[in-house]
N, C-alpha and C positions, 0 to 999 in steps of 0.2 A: 606496470600492472593495470589491467582494466578495472573499472569500478565493480563489475560483476565478480571478478576474481577476488577483489578486495573484500567484498561482502561475504563471499563464501568462506574465505580464510578467517575473517573475523568471527563468523558464527561457530567456527571450530574452537574458538577460545572463550567466547562469552555470548550471552544473550544480548541482542541489539534492540534498540528503540528507534523507530523512524517517526518523524512528525509530518502529518499530512495537512497541507495548507490549501484551502479552496479559494481561488481568486475571486469567487462570487460572494464571499462572506466578509471581505474587508478590502480597503484600498491598498495599493502596492506598498505604500510607506509603512502601514501597520503590519503588512505581511512580512516585510523585511525585519521589523522590530521583533515580531513573534519568532522568526527564524533565528535571530541572534540570541534570543532568550533560550530557545530550544538547544542551541549549540552549547551555551553556558551550562545548561542543565545536564548535558551528557548525551543528547541525541546523536545518532551516527549518520543520519541523512535527512534531507528535507524532500518530501514528495509534494508535487504540485498538481492538483487536478480536482475535478468535481463533476457532478452529474447535471448541473444546471447552467453551465457556462454558455455564453452567447457569442463570444468573439475570440479570435486568436490574440488580438491586442491585449485583452484581459490577461491572458497567460504570459505573453511577452513582457508586459509591464511588471507583472508580479515576479516573474523569474529574475528579471534584471534588478529589481529592488532587493530580492533575497540575496543574489550574488554579490551585491554591494555591501551587504551587512554580515555575511557569514562565509566561512571557508569550507563548510560542509558541501558534499556533492548534492546537486539539485537534480532530482529524478522526476521526470514527467509521469503522471498517472492519468493518461488521457482517456476521455470518453469517445473520442473520434479523431480522425486524421486532421481535421481542421483546427484542432486545439494543440497541435505540436508547436514547439518553439525552438528555434536555432540557438537560443541563448542558454538552454539547459545543458547539463553535463551528460545526462543519459535519459533514456525513456524505458519504462516498463513496457516492452513489446508483448502485450498480454492478450491472450485469447479468453474471452468470457465463455467458457466451455459449455455451461448449461443454459445459455441463451437460446431462445427459439428463433432469434433473428440472426441470419448468417452475417449481417453487417458486423456484429460484435464478435463473431467467431473468427472471421477471416477477411471479409470484404473491405472493412476500414483499414486493415493492415496492408492490403494490396494498394489502396490509395495512398497510404502514408509512407510506404517503404521507400519510394524514390526521394522523398523529403529527408528521411533519416539518412539515406546514403549520401546525399549531397551536402547535408548540413554538418556532418561529422559527429552528430549526437550519437552516443553509444547505445545500441539496442540491447536490452536485457530481456531475454525470453522468459515468459512466466505463464503458467497455467493458473487461471483465475476462476473460482466458483463462488456462488453466493448461496448462503444457507439462510433458512428462516430466522428472523422475520423478513430480512432483505431490504426493507425500507425503500427509499427513493432509488437507490442503485438497482434494486431488483425490479422495480416497476419500470424505470426508464430502459433498463437493459433487457426487458421482455424475457425474464428468466423463469425457468421451471425450477423453483427453489428446492434445494435439498432439505428434506425434513430434518428437524433438529435431532431426531434419534436414528436417522438413516445412515449409520456409520459405514455400511457396506458400499453405498453409492459414493460417499465422500472418498473412501479409500480407492475405489475404482478410478475416479477422476484424478486423484493424486498420482497413482501409478501410471495412468495413461499419459499424464503430463511428463513424467520422468522418462517414459519410454519414447515419447516423441522428441526428446532431447531438450526439454525446457530446463532452464537453470534454477528456477524457483517455483514454488507452489503457494498460492494464497487462498486461505479460507476466510471469507468475509461474511459477517452477519448484517452489514449495512450500517452506515453512519447514523449514530443516534439510536441504535437498536436497544430495545428494552432488555434483551438478554443476548449475551455473546455466544459464540460457538462453544459447545460443551467441552468440558475437560476430557470426557470419554472419546469424543470424536477427534480431538487434537491428538490424544495419546495414540489412538489406533492409526491415524494417518502418519504420524511421525515414525511409528514403528515399522511402517510399510515402505517408506521411501528413503532415498539416500541424498536427496537434494534439500536445501533449507526450506523450512516451513514458516510462512508468514501468517499471522492471525490478526484480524482487525474487526472493528464494529462492536460498539457497546462496552468497550473497555474504559471505564471511567475511574473506578476505585483502585487504590493501591493493591489491596488484597486480590482483586480480580486479575490484575496484571500479573501478580506473583503466581497465582494458580495456573494461568495460561502458559506462563513460561515453564513452570514445573511440569505441566502436562506434556510439554514437548515443543511448544512454539519457539522457533529460533529468533524470530523478529516479531516484536509487538508494535502495532501501529495505533496511534491515537490521533484523532482529528477533531471531533466535536469538543473534546476536552480543551483544546486550544482556544476555542471560541467562547467557552463558558467561564474559565477560571480567571479570577481577579488576581491571585498570586500565582501566575503561571509558572514561574521559575521553580518555586517550591513544590508545586504540584507535580511537575515533570521530574524534578530531582527525586522525589519520593517514589514515583513509579519506576524510574530507571534503576534506582538502588534496589528496589524490590525484585525486579526481574533478573538482576545480576546476582542475587543472593543464592 
């Protein structure tokens, strides 16, 4: 069974949590340790990526360290073709649909597709949109941000993603966002699509994670949380328990 199939099947049984590790935020050894803790807490996958990476070596070294410390699937969350790694298990082959820059919509995918083909890394197609406030991801991705209350546009992007054959849809408020995607938007999008819905950005508190899961998110992603918490295992355990309730 492919990783994509496994993810879809798991979301039919329970809500999932993915941990996002940015290679630019810590050295590979610490990244491996964080991934191990995330696995012990109950995370279902480790995502690797960030908006401010400078080299493929950063990604390679981080992925290898994580693979050495955890049995969870390692999925790339790349900002461009040059940040792909043959050491990962899969890559979110995602189109940033509301970017003004065609590089993030399709051109980087054209550059990276041969690498994915020859490396054997599993591509997982995903529609990806960024909602206000957007943060660094919105700025670097040159995004026309979806307004917080523009539910109709969010639903339109979600449906378009499904109709284009994408396996997942991701609503992102931006790493470190002061406010996450609204419960109303999550609920409306989830009611409109048949593919798993991922939600991330600004989800730090246990109650916030619980609300997003109850609103309809199938997968909750936390990233900044991993960088800030002193007692990471307990914090993640609490979040994961909350979204599974």
